[in-house]
C-alpha positions in Angstrom: 140.3 47.0 123.1 140.5 45.7 119.5 142.4 48.9 118.5 144.9 48.4 121.3 145.5 44.8 120.1 145.9 45.9 116.5 148.4 48.6 117.5 150.4 46.1 119.5 150.4 43.7 116.5 151.5 46.4 114.1 154.3 47.4 116.5 155.6 43.9 116.5 155.7 43.6 112.7 159.3 45.0 112.2 160.6 42.7 114.8 158.8 39.7 113.4 160.0 40.6 109.9 163.6 40.9 111.1 163.3 37.5 112.8 162.0 36.0 109.5 164.9 37.4 107.6 167.3 35.9 110.2 166.0 32.4 109.2 167.7 32.9 105.8 170.7 35.0 106.8 171.7 32.6 109.6 171.1 29.4 107.6 173.8 27.8 105.5 173.6 28.8 101.8 172.3 25.4 100.6 169.6 25.4 103.3 168.6 29.0 102.5 168.4 28.2 98.8 166.4 25.1 99.6 163.8 27.1 101.5 163.7 29.6 98.7 163.1 26.9 96.2 160.3 25.4 98.4 158.4 28.6 97.9 158.8 28.7 94.2 158.0 25.0 93.7 154.8 25.6 95.7 154.2 28.8 93.8 154.5 26.9 90.4 151.9 24.4 91.4 149.6 27.1 92.8 149.7 29.2 89.7 148.2 26.5 87.5 146.1 24.2 89.6 143.0 26.4 90.1 142.9 27.0 86.4 143.8 23.5 85.1 140.2 22.3 84.6 139.3 25.5 82.8 142.3 25.2 80.5 141.6 21.5 79.8 138.0 22.1 78.8 138.2 25.5 77.0 141.7 25.5 75.4 143.0 22.0 75.2 139.9 20.3 73.8 139.6 17.9 76.7 136.3 16.8 78.0 135.4 17.3 81.7 135.2 13.6 82.2 139.0 13.3 81.5 140.2 16.0 83.9 140.3 13.7 86.9 142.4 11.3 84.9 144.9 13.9 83.9 145.4 15.0 87.5 145.8 11.3 88.4 148.6 11.2 85.7 150.3 14.1 87.5 150.4 12.2 90.8 150.8 8.8 89.1 154.1 9.9 87.4 155.5 10.7 90.8 154.2 7.5 92.4 155.6 5.3 89.6 159.0 7.0 89.5 159.7 7.1 93.2 160.7 3.4 93.6 162.9 3.6 90.5 164.8 6.8 91.4 164.8 6.6 95.2 168.2 7.3 96.6 169.6 8.5 93.3 170.9 11.7 94.9 173.0 9.6 97.3 174.7 7.9 94.3 175.0 10.7 91.8 175.2 13.8 94.1 172.7 16.4 95.2 173.5 19.2 92.7 173.0 17.3 89.4 169.9 15.5 90.8 168.4 18.9 91.7 169.3 20.7 88.4 168.0 18.0 86.0 164.5 17.5 87.6 164.0 21.2 88.2 164.8 21.8 84.5 162.5 18.9 83.6 159.6 20.2 85.6 159.9 23.7 84.2 160.2 22.3 80.6 157.1 20.2 81.2 155.1 23.2 82.3 156.3 25.1 79.2 155.3 22.3 76.9 151.8 22.2 78.4 151.4 25.7 77.0 151.5 24.2 73.5 149.8 20.9 74.3 146.3 19.9 72.9 144.4 16.7 73.5 144.1 14.3 76.4 146.8 11.8 75.5 149.5 14.4 74.9 148.6 16.2 78.1 148.6 12.9 80.0 152.1 12.1 78.8 153.5 15.5 79.7 151.9 15.4 83.2 153.3 11.9 83.8 156.8 13.2 83.0 156.4 16.2 85.2 155.3 14.0 88.0 158.3 11.7 87.5 160.7 14.7 87.7 159.0 16.0 90.8 159.4 12.6 92.5 163.1 13.3 92.6 162.9 17.0 93.3 161.0 17.1 96.6 163.0 14.5 98.6 166.3 15.9 97.3 165.4 19.4 98.5 164.8 17.9 102.0 168.1 16.1 101.8 170.0 19.3 100.9 168.4 21.1 103.8 169.2 18.2 106.2 172.9 17.9 105.0 173.8 21.5 105.8 172.4 21.8 109.3 172.8 19.9 112.7 170.4 17.1 113.4 168.8 18.9 116.3 167.7 21.7 113.9 166.1 19.4 111.4 162.6 19.7 112.7 162.8 23.5 112.8 164.0 23.9 109.2 161.7 21.2 107.9 158.8 23.1 109.4 160.0 26.3 107.8 160.3 24.5 104.4 156.7 23.4 104.8 155.7 27.0 105.6 157.5 28.3 102.5 155.9 25.7 100.3 152.4 26.6 101.7 153.2 30.3 101.2 154.0 29.6 97.6 150.7 27.7 97.1 148.9 30.7 98.6 150.6 33.3 96.4 150.5 31.2 93.2 146.7 31.3 92.6 146.8 35.1 93.0 149.4 35.3 90.3 147.6 32.7 88.2 144.4 34.7 88.3 146.2 37.7 86.7 147.8 35.5 84.0 144.4 33.8 83.3 143.0 37.3 82.4 145.3 37.2 79.3 145.1 33.5 78.5 144.4 30.3 80.4 147.5 28.8 78.8 149.6 31.6 80.3 149.4 30.0 83.7 151.8 27.3 82.5 154.3 29.9 81.5 154.0 31.4 85.0 154.7 28.0 86.5 157.6 27.5 84.1 159.1 30.9 85.1 158.8 30.1 88.8 160.6 26.8 88.2 163.3 28.6 86.1 164.0 30.9 89.1 164.5 27.7 91.2 166.9 26.4 88.6 168.9 29.5 88.6 169.0 29.4 92.4 170.3 25.8 92.5 172.9 26.6 89.8 174.4 29.2 92.1 174.9 26.9 95.0 
């Protein structure tokens, strides 16, 4: 019984894989790139988050009592910046608003590789959070602009799936990088964000 179910499932994989590819091939270019970027943004977070506390305590000279504060700075930067930059993509345009924050997030991750101490780390994390406050809603806006309103719920759900898939794959990649150095996870996150930047630049 179980073998029959497994064989049926395996027989459906090519069709399911083909259907998954159609999501990207049938979507407008901007939407397909937005979905692609959702994966890599989730991947960038997933690479570093499981190892952040280890890095802070072992490499950055930060006591365990400050780790929660640093994570709060990451979210706090996003919270503080959102009211200030909300709607900026409508005034300036989607493309520059996507390129600049993506570059800012990637640069912030790269800077963390060299950062030591709680105050320097807190400042960099606040800046990363501020850039991310622009990035996430603008990705959603780009996806929404390119598709009919009746398809919004479908593509937004796919965007969420892509982001979650990135967050699942990220820790696996981070565990490999952490074998070499705990700081290397930030370079992995920066590389994933750079891939997103190149994708946006091509739209």
